[in-house]
Biopython code that builds the backbone (N, CA, C, O; Angstrom):
import numpy as np
from Bio.PDB.StructureBuilder import StructureBuilder

atoms = [
    (1, "MET", "N", (9.818, 4.322, -23.841)),
    (1, "MET", "CA", (8.373, 4.210, -23.727)),
    (1, "MET", "C", (7.978, 4.476, -22.276)),
    (1, "MET", "O", (8.507, 3.838, -21.366)),
    (2, "ARG", "N", (7.079, 5.387, -22.056)),
    (2, "ARG", "CA", (6.628, 5.712, -20.713)),
    (2, "ARG", "C", (5.600, 4.688, -20.238)),
    (2, "ARG", "O", (4.951, 4.022, -21.044)),
    (3, "VAL", "N", (5.464, 4.575, -18.926)),
    (3, "VAL", "CA", (4.552, 3.598, -18.336)),
    (3, "VAL", "C", (3.132, 3.783, -18.844)),
    (3, "VAL", "O", (2.441, 2.795, -19.096)),
    (4, "GLU", "N", (2.673, 5.033, -19.003)),
    (4, "GLU", "CA", (1.308, 5.259, -19.474)),
    (4, "GLU", "C", (1.093, 4.599, -20.824)),
    (4, "GLU", "O", (0.036, 4.018, -21.072)),
    (5, "PHE", "N", (2.100, 4.685, -21.711)),
    (5, "PHE", "CA", (1.978, 4.087, -23.026)),
    (5, "PHE", "C", (2.007, 2.571, -22.949)),
    (5, "PHE", "O", (1.331, 1.898, -23.729)),
    (6, "ILE", "N", (2.775, 2.028, -22.026)),
    (6, "ILE", "CA", (2.799, 0.575, -21.857)),
    (6, "ILE", "C", (1.426, 0.093, -21.415)),
    (6, "ILE", "O", (0.946, -0.929, -21.907)),
    (7, "ASN", "N", (0.782, 0.813, -20.491)),
    (7, "ASN", "CA", (-0.561, 0.433, -20.071)),
    (7, "ASN", "C", (-1.528, 0.489, -21.242)),
    (7, "ASN", "O", (-2.329, -0.429, -21.422)),
    (8, "LEU", "N", (-1.469, 1.548, -22.042)),
    (8, "LEU", "CA", (-2.345, 1.664, -23.208)),
    (8, "LEU", "C", (-2.051, 0.556, -24.211)),
    (8, "LEU", "O", (-2.973, -0.021, -24.787)),
    (9, "TYR", "N", (-0.789, 0.260, -24.422)),
    (9, "TYR", "CA", (-0.385, -0.802, -25.335)),
    (9, "TYR", "C", (-0.923, -2.149, -24.849)),
    (9, "TYR", "O", (-1.406, -2.952, -25.648)),
    (10, "THR", "N", (-0.841, -2.393, -23.556)),
    (10, "THR", "CA", (-1.353, -3.630, -22.976)),
    (10, "THR", "C", (-2.851, -3.758, -23.228)),
    (10, "THR", "O", (-3.323, -4.814, -23.649)),
    (11, "ILE", "N", (-3.590, -2.700, -22.975)),
    (11, "ILE", "CA", (-5.036, -2.716, -23.188)),
    (11, "ILE", "C", (-5.350, -2.924, -24.666)),
    (11, "ILE", "O", (-6.275, -3.665, -24.998)),
    (12, "ALA", "N", (-4.601, -2.286, -25.551)),
    (12, "ALA", "CA", (-4.813, -2.466, -26.986)),
    (12, "ALA", "C", (-4.560, -3.915, -27.396)),
    (12, "ALA", "O", (-5.322, -4.472, -28.186)),
    (13, "GLN", "N", (-3.506, -4.531, -26.872)),
    (13, "GLN", "CA", (-3.201, -5.925, -27.203)),
    (13, "GLN", "C", (-4.346, -6.849, -26.821)),
    (13, "GLN", "O", (-4.613, -7.834, -27.509)),
    (14, "MET", "N", (-5.011, -6.536, -25.743)),
    (14, "MET", "CA", (-6.076, -7.398, -25.235)),
    (14, "MET", "C", (-7.299, -7.408, -26.148)),
    (14, "MET", "O", (-8.100, -8.340, -26.078)),
    (15, "GLN", "N", (-7.460, -6.422, -26.982)),
    (15, "GLN", "CA", (-8.642, -6.325, -27.830)),
    (15, "GLN", "C", (-8.689, -7.404, -28.905)),
    (15, "GLN", "O", (-9.741, -7.657, -29.491)),
    (16, "PHE", "N", (-7.557, -8.034, -29.162)),
    (16, "PHE", "CA", (-7.477, -8.993, -30.251)),
    (16, "PHE", "C", (-7.558, -10.442, -29.804)),
    (16, "PHE", "O", (-7.534, -11.347, -30.638)),
    (17, "LYS", "N", (-7.653, -10.675, -28.506)),
    (17, "LYS", "CA", (-7.633, -12.043, -28.016)),
    (17, "LYS", "C", (-8.447, -12.156, -26.743)),
    (17, "LYS", "O", (-8.128, -11.524, -25.736)),
    (18, "GLU", "N", (-9.480, -12.948, -26.785)),
    (18, "GLU", "CA", (-10.371, -13.109, -25.636)),
    (18, "GLU", "C", (-9.669, -13.697, -24.423)),
    (18, "GLU", "O", (-10.061, -13.427, -23.288)),
    (19, "GLU", "N", (-8.638, -14.496, -24.650)),
    (19, "GLU", "CA", (-7.946, -15.169, -23.557)),
    (19, "GLU", "C", (-7.023, -14.239, -22.775)),
    (19, "GLU", "O", (-6.548, -14.605, -21.699)),
    (20, "LYS", "N", (-6.763, -13.051, -23.297)),
    (20, "LYS", "CA", (-5.910, -12.086, -22.598)),
    (20, "LYS", "C", (-6.745, -11.350, -21.557)),
    (20, "LYS", "O", (-7.810, -10.811, -21.859)),
    (21, "ILE", "N", (-6.243, -11.339, -20.336)),
    (21, "ILE", "CA", (-6.967, -10.739, -19.213)),
    (21, "ILE", "C", (-6.019, -9.796, -18.485)),
    (21, "ILE", "O", (-4.858, -10.132, -18.252)),
    (22, "ALA", "N", (-6.511, -8.624, -18.129)),
    (22, "ALA", "CA", (-5.713, -7.681, -17.338)),
    (22, "ALA", "C", (-6.511, -7.304, -16.100)),
    (22, "ALA", "O", (-7.734, -7.170, -16.140)),
    (23, "LYS", "N", (-5.805, -7.140, -15.026)),
    (23, "LYS", "CA", (-6.413, -6.730, -13.760)),
    (23, "LYS", "C", (-5.650, -5.520, -13.244)),
    (23, "LYS", "O", (-4.419, -5.490, -13.267)),
    (24, "GLY", "N", (-6.380, -4.541, -12.787)),
    (24, "GLY", "CA", (-5.757, -3.400, -12.142)),
    (24, "GLY", "C", (-5.314, -3.787, -10.745)),
    (24, "GLY", "O", (-5.954, -4.610, -10.091)),
    (25, "VAL", "N", (-4.240, -3.206, -10.295)),
    (25, "VAL", "CA", (-3.764, -3.402, -8.929)),
    (25, "VAL", "C", (-4.136, -2.122, -8.178)),
    (25, "VAL", "O", (-3.642, -1.039, -8.491)),
    (26, "TYR", "N", (-5.002, -2.266, -7.197)),
    (26, "TYR", "CA", (-5.522, -1.118, -6.459)),
    (26, "TYR", "C", (-5.186, -1.227, -4.978)),
    (26, "TYR", "O", (-5.151, -2.317, -4.408)),
    (27, "VAL", "N", (-4.942, -0.090, -4.379)),
    (27, "VAL", "CA", (-4.758, 0.010, -2.942)),
    (27, "VAL", "C", (-5.665, 1.152, -2.482)),
    (27, "VAL", "O", (-5.501, 2.299, -2.898)),
    (28, "ASP", "N", (-6.616, 0.821, -1.625)),
    (28, "ASP", "CA", (-7.576, 1.827, -1.155)),
    (28, "ASP", "C", (-8.204, 2.594, -2.316)),
    (28, "ASP", "O", (-8.270, 3.823, -2.300)),
    (29, "LYS", "N", (-8.659, 1.856, -3.314)),
    (29, "LYS", "CA", (-9.348, 2.405, -4.496)),
    (29, "LYS", "C", (-8.452, 3.260, -5.394)),
    (29, "LYS", "O", (-8.945, 3.933, -6.298)),
    (30, "LYS", "N", (-7.140, 3.237, -5.149)),
    (30, "LYS", "CA", (-6.196, 3.975, -5.984)),
    (30, "LYS", "C", (-5.407, 2.972, -6.837)),
    (30, "LYS", "O", (-4.818, 2.025, -6.315)),
    (31, "ALA", "N", (-5.406, 3.197, -8.148)),
    (31, "ALA", "CA", (-4.665, 2.320, -9.049)),
    (31, "ALA", "C", (-3.166, 2.507, -8.834)),
    (31, "ALA", "O", (-2.655, 3.626, -8.895)),
    (32, "VAL", "N", (-2.469, 1.403, -8.582)),
    (32, "VAL", "CA", (-1.018, 1.454, -8.405)),
    (32, "VAL", "C", (-0.285, 0.569, -9.414)),
    (32, "VAL", "O", (0.945, 0.574, -9.470)),
    (33, "GLY", "N", (-1.048, -0.197, -10.217)),
    (33, "GLY", "CA", (-0.373, -1.065, -11.168)),
    (33, "GLY", "C", (-1.327, -1.866, -12.018)),
    (33, "GLY", "O", (-2.536, -1.632, -12.029)),
    (34, "LEU", "N", (-0.751, -2.822, -12.735)),
    (34, "LEU", "CA", (-1.480, -3.651, -13.679)),
    (34, "LEU", "C", (-0.799, -5.003, -13.772)),
    (34, "LEU", "O", (0.429, -5.092, -13.774)),
    (35, "ILE", "N", (-1.602, -6.052, -13.848)),
    (35, "ILE", "CA", (-1.060, -7.383, -14.129)),
    (35, "ILE", "C", (-1.920, -7.998, -15.226)),
    (35, "ILE", "O", (-3.147, -7.915, -15.179)),
    (36, "ALA", "N", (-1.277, -8.610, -16.209)),
    (36, "ALA", "CA", (-1.998, -9.199, -17.338)),
    (36, "ALA", "C", (-1.502, -10.625, -17.560)),
    (36, "ALA", "O", (-0.320, -10.931, -17.407)),
    (37, "TYR", "N", (-2.453, -11.485, -17.927)),
    (37, "TYR", "CA", (-2.115, -12.879, -18.175)),
    (37, "TYR", "C", (-2.944, -13.399, -19.334)),
    (37, "TYR", "O", (-3.904, -12.760, -19.766)),
    (38, "ASP", "N", (-2.561, -14.572, -19.834)),
    (38, "ASP", "CA", (-3.178, -15.138, -21.029)),
    (38, "ASP", "C", (-3.467, -16.609, -20.772)),
    (38, "ASP", "O", (-2.557, -17.378, -20.463)),
    (39, "LEU", "N", (-4.716, -16.999, -20.898)),
    (39, "LEU", "CA", (-5.111, -18.380, -20.625)),
    (39, "LEU", "C", (-4.820, -19.328, -21.782)),
    (39, "LEU", "O", (-4.901, -20.546, -21.618)),
    (40, "GLU", "N", (-4.485, -18.790, -22.938)),
    (40, "GLU", "CA", (-4.161, -19.645, -24.074)),
    (40, "GLU", "C", (-2.656, -19.825, -24.227)),
    (40, "GLU", "O", (-2.180, -20.924, -24.510)),
    (41, "ASP", "N", (-1.915, -18.742, -24.039)),
    (41, "ASP", "CA", (-0.464, -18.804, -24.214)),
    (41, "ASP", "C", (0.264, -19.163, -22.927)),
    (41, "ASP", "O", (1.493, -19.231, -22.901)),
    (42, "TYR", "N", (-0.493, -19.392, -21.859)),
    (42, "TYR", "CA", (0.078, -19.864, -20.593)),
    (42, "TYR", "C", (1.086, -18.907, -19.981)),
    (42, "TYR", "O", (2.117, -19.332, -19.460)),
    (43, "ASP", "N", (0.791, -17.627, -20.046)),
    (43, "ASP", "CA", (1.791, -16.737, -19.484)),
    (43, "ASP", "C", (1.209, -15.552, -18.732)),
    (43, "ASP", "O", (0.072, -15.129, -18.944)),
    (44, "ILE", "N", (2.048, -15.042, -17.845)),
    (44, "ILE", "CA", (1.803, -13.766, -17.194)),
    (44, "ILE", "C", (2.693, -12.807, -17.972)),
    (44, "ILE", "O", (3.915, -12.834, -17.826)),
    (45, "TRP", "N", (2.092, -11.968, -18.791)),
    (45, "TRP", "CA", (2.870, -11.199, -19.751)),
    (45, "TRP", "C", (3.074, -9.743, -19.379)),
    (45, "TRP", "O", (3.741, -9.014, -20.112)),
    (46, "ARG", "N", (2.524, -9.305, -18.272)),
    (46, "ARG", "CA", (2.800, -7.937, -17.848)),
    (46, "ARG", "C", (2.532, -7.816, -16.349)),
    (46, "ARG", "O", (1.475, -8.229, -15.872)),
    (47, "LEU", "N", (3.468, -7.263, -15.617)),
    (47, "LEU", "CA", (3.275, -6.881, -14.217)),
    (47, "LEU", "C", (4.002, -5.559, -14.040)),
    (47, "LEU", "O", (5.227, -5.482, -14.134)),
    (48, "MET", "N", (3.220, -4.525, -13.782)),
    (48, "MET", "CA", (3.798, -3.200, -13.609)),
    (48, "MET", "C", (3.210, -2.571, -12.352)),
    (48, "MET", "O", (1.996, -2.565, -12.147)),
    (49, "ILE", "N", (4.086, -2.052, -11.533)),
    (49, "ILE", "CA", (3.690, -1.291, -10.350)),
    (49, "ILE", "C", (4.312, 0.091, -10.500)),
    (49, "ILE", "O", (5.499, 0.219, -10.800)),
    (50, "ASP", "N", (3.501, 1.123, -10.288)),
    (50, "ASP", "CA", (3.982, 2.495, -10.393)),
    (50, "ASP", "C", (5.225, 2.674, -9.520)),
    (50, "ASP", "O", (5.288, 2.165, -8.401)),
    (51, "ALA", "N", (6.200, 3.396, -10.041)),
    (51, "ALA", "CA", (7.471, 3.592, -9.328)),
    (51, "ALA", "C", (7.264, 4.136, -7.920)),
    (51, "ALA", "O", (8.013, 3.789, -7.006)),
    (52, "ARG", "N", (6.253, 4.986, -7.736)),
    (52, "ARG", "CA", (6.000, 5.567, -6.414)),
    (52, "ARG", "C", (5.418, 4.556, -5.431)),
    (52, "ARG", "O", (5.376, 4.811, -4.227)),
    (53, "SER", "N", (4.968, 3.403, -5.945)),
    (53, "SER", "CA", (4.349, 2.401, -5.079)),
    (53, "SER", "C", (5.166, 1.117, -4.976)),
    (53, "SER", "O", (4.736, 0.164, -4.326)),
    (54, "GLN", "N", (6.324, 1.080, -5.601)),
    (54, "GLN", "CA", (7.148, -0.124, -5.565)),
    (54, "GLN", "C", (7.761, -0.311, -4.180)),
    (54, "GLN", "O", (7.919, 0.639, -3.414)),
    (55, "GLY", "N", (8.102, -1.565, -3.883)),
    (55, "GLY", "CA", (8.748, -1.880, -2.614)),
    (55, "GLY", "C", (7.782, -2.023, -1.451)),
    (55, "GLY", "O", (8.207, -2.078, -0.297)),
    (56, "ARG", "N", (6.502, -2.083, -1.736)),
    (56, "ARG", "CA", (5.493, -2.199, -0.684)),
    (56, "ARG", "C", (4.741, -3.524, -0.717)),
    (56, "ARG", "O", (3.784, -3.712, 0.034)),
    (57, "GLY", "N", (5.165, -4.441, -1.581)),
    (57, "GLY", "CA", (4.549, -5.760, -1.643)),
    (57, "GLY", "C", (3.357, -5.867, -2.577)),
    (57, "GLY", "O", (2.710, -6.913, -2.628)),
    (58, "TYR", "N", (3.048, -4.800, -3.325)),
    (58, "TYR", "CA", (1.877, -4.832, -4.206)),
    (58, "TYR", "C", (2.078, -5.788, -5.388)),
    (58, "TYR", "O", (1.151, -6.498, -5.777)),
    (59, "GLY", "N", (3.272, -5.806, -5.948)),
    (59, "GLY", "CA", (3.555, -6.736, -7.041)),
    (59, "GLY", "C", (3.481, -8.178, -6.569)),
    (59, "GLY", "O", (2.956, -9.043, -7.270)),
    (60, "ARG", "N", (4.006, -8.431, -5.384)),
    (60, "ARG", "CA", (3.954, -9.778, -4.809)),
    (60, "ARG", "C", (2.501, -10.224, -4.629)),
    (60, "ARG", "O", (2.144, -11.346, -4.988)),
    (61, "LYS", "N", (1.676, -9.354, -4.079)),
    (61, "LYS", "CA", (0.275, -9.702, -3.840)),
    (61, "LYS", "C", (-0.465, -9.920, -5.160)),
    (61, "LYS", "O", (-1.261, -10.851, -5.279)),
    (62, "ALA", "N", (-0.203, -9.064, -6.150)),
    (62, "ALA", "CA", (-0.835, -9.226, -7.461)),
    (62, "ALA", "C", (-0.449, -10.572, -8.079)),
    (62, "ALA", "O", (-1.306, -11.282, -8.605)),
    (63, "MET", "N", (0.833, -10.921, -8.017)),
    (63, "MET", "CA", (1.291, -12.195, -8.568)),
    (63, "MET", "C", (0.636, -13.361, -7.823)),
    (63, "MET", "O", (0.195, -14.329, -8.443)),
    (64, "GLU", "N", (0.576, -13.266, -6.531)),
    (64, "GLU", "CA", (-0.054, -14.302, -5.704)),
    (64, "GLU", "C", (-1.516, -14.512, -6.108)),
    (64, "GLU", "O", (-1.958, -15.649, -6.272)),
    (65, "LEU", "N", (-2.257, -13.426, -6.266)),
    (65, "LEU", "CA", (-3.667, -13.520, -6.632)),
    (65, "LEU", "C", (-3.864, -14.120, -8.021)),
    (65, "LEU", "O", (-4.757, -14.944, -8.218)),
    (66, "VAL", "N", (-3.038, -13.713, -8.985)),
    (66, "VAL", "CA", (-3.166, -14.255, -10.340)),
    (66, "VAL", "C", (-2.784, -15.734, -10.371)),
    (66, "VAL", "O", (-3.451, -16.520, -11.043)),
    (67, "LEU", "N", (-1.741, -16.124, -9.668)),
    (67, "LEU", "CA", (-1.391, -17.545, -9.616)),
    (67, "LEU", "C", (-2.514, -18.360, -8.993)),
    (67, "LEU", "O", (-2.781, -19.477, -9.434)),
    (68, "ASP", "N", (-3.173, -17.820, -7.980)),
    (68, "ASP", "CA", (-4.335, -18.502, -7.386)),
    (68, "ASP", "C", (-5.457, -18.647, -8.405)),
    (68, "ASP", "O", (-6.084, -19.703, -8.491)),
    (69, "ILE", "N", (-5.717, -17.589, -9.184)),
    (69, "ILE", "CA", (-6.743, -17.644, -10.227)),
    (69, "ILE", "C", (-6.403, -18.731, -11.235)),
    (69, "ILE", "O", (-7.269, -19.519, -11.614)),
    (70, "LEU", "N", (-5.149, -18.778, -11.671)),
    (70, "LEU", "CA", (-4.733, -19.766, -12.668)),
    (70, "LEU", "C", (-4.822, -21.185, -12.123)),
    (70, "LEU", "O", (-5.232, -22.098, -12.839)),
    (71, "ARG", "N", (-4.448, -21.376, -10.879)),
    (71, "ARG", "CA", (-4.549, -22.712, -10.279)),
    (71, "ARG", "C", (-6.004, -23.158, -10.177)),
    (71, "ARG", "O", (-6.325, -24.306, -10.485)),
    (72, "LYS", "N", (-6.872, -22.267, -9.752)),
    (72, "LYS", "CA", (-8.302, -22.605, -9.608)),
    (72, "LYS", "C", (-8.960, -22.833, -10.956)),
    (72, "LYS", "O", (-9.856, -23.669, -11.072)),
    (73, "ASP", "N", (-8.530, -22.103, -11.978)),
    (73, "ASP", "CA", (-9.081, -22.266, -13.321)),
    (73, "ASP", "C", (-8.842, -23.690, -13.817)),
    (73, "ASP", "O", (-9.718, -24.295, -14.435)),
    (74, "GLY", "N", (-7.664, -24.216, -13.546)),
    (74, "GLY", "CA", (-7.366, -25.610, -13.837)),
    (74, "GLY", "C", (-6.960, -25.935, -15.257)),
    (74, "GLY", "O", (-6.549, -27.066, -15.515)),
    (75, "ARG", "N", (-7.052, -25.008, -16.188)),
    (75, "ARG", "CA", (-6.705, -25.312, -17.581)),
    (75, "ARG", "C", (-5.202, -25.401, -17.783)),
    (75, "ARG", "O", (-4.737, -26.105, -18.680)),
    (76, "LEU", "N", (-4.443, -24.697, -16.962)),
    (76, "LEU", "CA", (-3.002, -24.633, -17.149)),
    (76, "LEU", "C", (-2.277, -25.543, -16.172)),
    (76, "LEU", "O", (-2.633, -25.615, -14.996)),
    (77, "LYS", "N", (-1.285, -26.220, -16.654)),
    (77, "LYS", "CA", (-0.413, -27.026, -15.796)),
    (77, "LYS", "C", (0.907, -26.306, -15.558)),
    (77, "LYS", "O", (1.595, -26.544, -14.566)),
    (78, "THR", "N", (1.247, -25.411, -16.499)),
    (78, "THR", "CA", (2.483, -24.643, -16.425)),
    (78, "THR", "C", (2.170, -23.207, -16.814)),
    (78, "THR", "O", (1.373, -22.961, -17.719)),
    (79, "VAL", "N", (2.787, -22.282, -16.144)),
    (79, "VAL", "CA", (2.655, -20.870, -16.497)),
    (79, "VAL", "C", (4.052, -20.310, -16.726)),
    (79, "VAL", "O", (5.006, -20.674, -16.038)),
    (80, "ARG", "N", (4.154, -19.412, -17.716)),
    (80, "ARG", "CA", (5.441, -18.800, -18.053)),
    (80, "ARG", "C", (5.370, -17.294, -17.828)),
    (80, "ARG", "O", (4.296, -16.692, -17.848)),
    (81, "THR", "N", (6.519, -16.716, -17.619)),
    (81, "THR", "CA", (6.669, -15.272, -17.597)),
    (81, "THR", "C", (8.084, -14.967, -18.043)),
    (81, "THR", "O", (8.913, -15.870, -18.156)),
    (82, "SER", "N", (8.361, -13.712, -18.294)),
    (82, "SER", "CA", (9.711, -13.349, -18.716)),
    (82, "SER", "C", (10.142, -12.089, -17.985)),
    (82, "SER", "O", (9.324, -11.324, -17.473)),
    (83, "ILE", "N", (11.448, -11.900, -17.953)),
    (83, "ILE", "CA", (12.001, -10.696, -17.327)),
    (83, "ILE", "C", (13.113, -10.139, -18.198)),
    (83, "ILE", "O", (13.750, -10.863, -18.963)),
    (84, "VAL", "N", (13.330, -8.855, -18.070)),
    (84, "VAL", "CA", (14.524, -8.235, -18.627)),
    (84, "VAL", "C", (15.655, -8.607, -17.671)),
    (84, "VAL", "O", (15.520, -8.468, -16.455)),
    (85, "VAL", "N", (16.749, -9.073, -18.217)),
    (85, "VAL", "CA", (17.845, -9.631, -17.423)),
    (85, "VAL", "C", (18.281, -8.707, -16.285)),
    (85, "VAL", "O", (18.562, -9.175, -15.182)),
    (86, "GLU", "N", (18.339, -7.411, -16.541)),
    (86, "GLU", "CA", (18.816, -6.473, -15.520)),
    (86, "GLU", "C", (17.806, -6.221, -14.398)),
    (86, "GLU", "O", (18.153, -5.592, -13.399)),
    (87, "ASN", "N", (16.581, -6.691, -14.539)),
    (87, "ASN", "CA", (15.546, -6.420, -13.544)),
    (87, "ASN", "C", (15.655, -7.426, -12.392)),
    (87, "ASN", "O", (14.913, -8.406, -12.329)),
    (88, "VAL", "N", (16.580, -7.165, -11.504)),
    (88, "VAL", "CA", (16.863, -8.072, -10.387)),
    (88, "VAL", "C", (15.662, -8.188, -9.446)),
    (88, "VAL", "O", (15.386, -9.272, -8.931)),
    (89, "ALA", "N", (14.954, -7.098, -9.218)),
    (89, "ALA", "CA", (13.792, -7.140, -8.322)),
    (89, "ALA", "C", (12.726, -8.097, -8.864)),
    (89, "ALA", "O", (12.149, -8.874, -8.103)),
    (90, "MET", "N", (12.462, -8.044, -10.168)),
    (90, "MET", "CA", (11.460, -8.946, -10.759)),
    (90, "MET", "C", (11.956, -10.384, -10.737)),
    (90, "MET", "O", (11.185, -11.307, -10.476)),
    (91, "ARG", "N", (13.240, -10.575, -11.009)),
    (91, "ARG", "CA", (13.806, -11.929, -10.934)),
    (91, "ARG", "C", (13.597, -12.498, -9.526)),
    (91, "ARG", "O", (13.133, -13.627, -9.366)),
    (92, "ASN", "N", (13.943, -11.707, -8.520)),
    (92, "ASN", "CA", (13.792, -12.171, -7.139)),
    (92, "ASN", "C", (12.334, -12.483, -6.814)),
    (92, "ASN", "O", (12.040, -13.457, -6.121)),
    (93, "LEU", "N", (11.428, -11.653, -7.316)),
    (93, "LEU", "CA", (10.005, -11.877, -7.057)),
    (93, "LEU", "C", (9.537, -13.196, -7.649)),
    (93, "LEU", "O", (8.947, -14.016, -6.946)),
    (94, "ILE", "N", (9.792, -13.409, -8.933)),
    (94, "ILE", "CA", (9.258, -14.624, -9.545)),
    (94, "ILE", "C", (9.943, -15.885, -9.025)),
    (94, "ILE", "O", (9.298, -16.922, -8.873)),
    (95, "VAL", "N", (11.236, -15.802, -8.755)),
    (95, "VAL", "CA", (11.944, -16.957, -8.189)),
    (95, "VAL", "C", (11.366, -17.310, -6.813)),
    (95, "VAL", "O", (11.305, -18.485, -6.451)),
    (96, "SER", "N", (10.947, -16.308, -6.054)),
    (96, "SER", "CA", (10.365, -16.574, -4.735)),
    (96, "SER", "C", (9.055, -17.353, -4.830)),
    (96, "SER", "O", (8.640, -17.987, -3.860)),
    (97, "PHE", "N", (8.400, -17.309, -5.996)),
    (97, "PHE", "CA", (7.177, -18.085, -6.215)),
    (97, "PHE", "C", (7.472, -19.464, -6.792)),
    (97, "PHE", "O", (6.560, -20.272, -6.966)),
    (98, "GLY", "N", (8.743, -19.739, -7.091)),
    (98, "GLY", "CA", (9.122, -21.043, -7.620)),
    (98, "GLY", "C", (9.368, -21.073, -9.117)),
    (98, "GLY", "O", (9.662, -22.138, -9.661)),
    (99, "PHE", "N", (9.259, -19.935, -9.806)),
    (99, "PHE", "CA", (9.569, -19.899, -11.236)),
    (99, "PHE", "C", (11.040, -20.237, -11.433)),
    (99, "PHE", "O", (11.895, -19.850, -10.637)),
    (100, "LYS", "N", (11.320, -20.974, -12.520)),
    (100, "LYS", "CA", (12.695, -21.348, -12.856)),
    (100, "LYS", "C", (12.961, -20.998, -14.321)),
    (100, "LYS", "O", (12.074, -21.079, -15.170)),
    (101, "GLU", "N", (14.213, -20.605, -14.592)),
    (101, "GLU", "CA", (14.599, -20.335, -15.982)),
    (101, "GLU", "C", (14.382, -21.598, -16.801)),
    (101, "GLU", "O", (14.703, -22.700, -16.355)),
    (102, "ASN", "N", (13.830, -21.432, -18.012)),
    (102, "ASN", "CA", (13.632, -22.606, -18.867)),
    (102, "ASN", "C", (14.597, -22.634, -20.045)),
    (102, "ASN", "O", (14.485, -23.496, -20.917)),
    (103, "GLY", "N", (15.545, -21.699, -20.080)),
    (103, "GLY", "CA", (16.560, -21.694, -21.129)),
    (103, "GLY", "C", (16.180, -20.931, -22.383)),
    (103, "GLY", "O", (16.991, -20.826, -23.304)),
    (104, "LYS", "N", (14.980, -20.400, -22.444)),
    (104, "LYS", "CA", (14.529, -19.690, -23.641)),
    (104, "LYS", "C", (14.849, -18.198, -23.528)),
    (104, "LYS", "O", (14.503, -17.544, -22.544)),
    (105, "VAL", "N", (15.514, -17.683, -24.553)),
    (105, "VAL", "CA", (15.799, -16.247, -24.653)),
    (105, "VAL", "C", (14.784, -15.658, -25.624)),
    (105, "VAL", "O", (14.689, -16.093, -26.771)),
    (106, "LEU", "N", (14.025, -14.668, -25.162)),
    (106, "LEU", "CA", (12.993, -14.060, -25.994)),
    (106, "LEU", "C", (13.491, -12.868, -26.786)),
    (106, "LEU", "O", (12.934, -12.522, -27.827)),
    (107, "GLN", "N", (14.548, -12.242, -26.281)),
    (107, "GLN", "CA", (15.078, -11.071, -26.969)),
    (107, "GLN", "C", (16.550, -10.924, -26.625)),
    (107, "GLN", "O", (16.968, -11.164, -25.492)),
    (108, "TYR", "N", (17.330, -10.523, -27.627)),
    (108, "TYR", "CA", (18.760, -10.291, -27.438)),
    (108, "TYR", "C", (19.058, -8.800, -27.570)),
    (108, "TYR", "O", (18.367, -8.078, -28.288)),
    (109, "ARG", "N", (20.093, -8.353, -26.871)),
    (109, "ARG", "CA", (20.575, -6.985, -27.020)),
    (109, "ARG", "C", (21.379, -6.887, -28.316)),
    (109, "ARG", "O", (21.685, -7.898, -28.947)),
    (110, "GLU", "N", (21.711, -5.675, -28.698)),
    (110, "GLU", "CA", (22.501, -5.467, -29.922)),
    (110, "GLU", "C", (23.854, -6.149, -29.862)),
    (110, "GLU", "O", (24.401, -6.530, -30.897)),
    (111, "ASP", "N", (24.409, -6.310, -28.648)),
    (111, "ASP", "CA", (25.723, -6.953, -28.515)),
    (111, "ASP", "C", (25.632, -8.480, -28.494)),
    (111, "ASP", "O", (26.638, -9.162, -28.297)),
    (112, "GLY", "N", (24.420, -9.016, -28.697)),
    (112, "GLY", "CA", (24.234, -10.458, -28.747)),
    (112, "GLY", "C", (23.946, -11.115, -27.417)),
    (112, "GLY", "O", (23.659, -12.311, -27.365)),
    (113, "GLU", "N", (24.018, -10.362, -26.353)),
    (113, "GLU", "CA", (23.734, -10.909, -25.025)),
    (113, "GLU", "C", (22.215, -10.966, -24.796)),
    (113, "GLU", "O", (21.476, -10.144, -25.338)),
    (114, "PRO", "N", (21.751, -11.935, -23.994)),
    (114, "PRO", "CA", (20.316, -12.009, -23.699)),
    (114, "PRO", "C", (19.810, -10.740, -23.017)),
    (114, "PRO", "O", (20.468, -10.185, -22.138)),
    (115, "ASP", "N", (18.634, -10.296, -23.439)),
    (115, "ASP", "CA", (17.998, -9.127, -22.838)),
    (115, "ASP", "C", (16.727, -9.527, -22.080)),
    (115, "ASP", "O", (16.445, -8.996, -21.006)),
    (116, "GLU", "N", (15.972, -10.460, -22.645)),
    (116, "GLU", "CA", (14.739, -10.934, -21.991)),
    (116, "GLU", "C", (14.745, -12.456, -21.987)),
    (116, "GLU", "O", (14.911, -13.093, -23.027)),
    (117, "ILE", "N", (14.559, -13.031, -20.791)),
    (117, "ILE", "CA", (14.595, -14.488, -20.654)),
    (117, "ILE", "C", (13.296, -14.988, -20.048)),
    (117, "ILE", "O", (12.602, -14.262, -19.335)),
    (118, "GLU", "N", (12.982, -16.235, -20.342)),
    (118, "GLU", "CA", (11.711, -16.820, -19.915)),
    (118, "GLU", "C", (11.893, -17.725, -18.691)),
    (118, "GLU", "O", (12.910, -18.403, -18.538)),
    (119, "PHE", "N", (10.892, -17.711, -17.842)),
    (119, "PHE", "CA", (10.820, -18.568, -16.651)),
    (119, "PHE", "C", (9.500, -19.315, -16.706)),
    (119, "PHE", "O", (8.551, -18.876, -17.356)),
    (120, "GLU", "N", (9.447, -20.455, -16.014)),
    (120, "GLU", "CA", (8.172, -21.158, -15.932)),
    (120, "GLU", "C", (7.979, -21.771, -14.564)),
    (120, "GLU", "O", (8.925, -21.997, -13.809)),
    (121, "LEU", "N", (6.712, -22.032, -14.271)),
    (121, "LEU", "CA", (6.302, -22.565, -12.974)),
    (121, "LEU", "C", (5.274, -23.646, -13.218)),
    (121, "LEU", "O", (4.291, -23.421, -13.924)),
    (122, "ASN", "N", (5.487, -24.815, -12.644)),
    (122, "ASN", "CA", (4.460, -25.855, -12.687)),
    (122, "ASN", "C", (3.391, -25.521, -11.649)),
    (122, "ASN", "O", (3.684, -25.300, -10.474)),
    (123, "LEU", "N", (2.151, -25.493, -12.117)),
    (123, "LEU", "CA", (1.055, -25.192, -11.194)),
    (123, "LEU", "C", (0.618, -26.459, -10.508)),
    (123, "LEU", "O", (-0.298, -26.431, -9.686)),
]
sb = StructureBuilder()
sb.init_structure("model")
sb.init_model(0)
sb.init_chain("A")
sb.init_seg("    ")
for serial, (resi, resn, name, xyz) in enumerate(atoms, 1):
    if name == "N":
        sb.init_residue(resn, " ", resi, " ")
    sb.init_atom(name, np.array(xyz, "f"), 0.0, 1.0, " ", f" {name:<3s}", serial, name[0])
structure = sb.get_structure()
């Protein structure tokens, strides 16, 4: 699945639930990514930064801003997110914000090994 389709899929998912919110990540009026979160399911369910813009701190800033929004909103005491196990950069990013593995596996690979795992953060 190409990134463009993931963005379209994300926008389509949002049409069915008012609590789903997506924000574009912009640098100098240029879109470089997307972050999406859900106020009902308590999660940050998508963070994507274009490959050409990765490694510049844009994902970190987007995560920081969304966590600030969630803290100020006050409805959530805990927020969850998940990562694909092999995505070390995303693991490092969320752990740097204090997210911890909660033991939940959301998806397994064909060989039975975990593919996507969940993390959570107390706000």
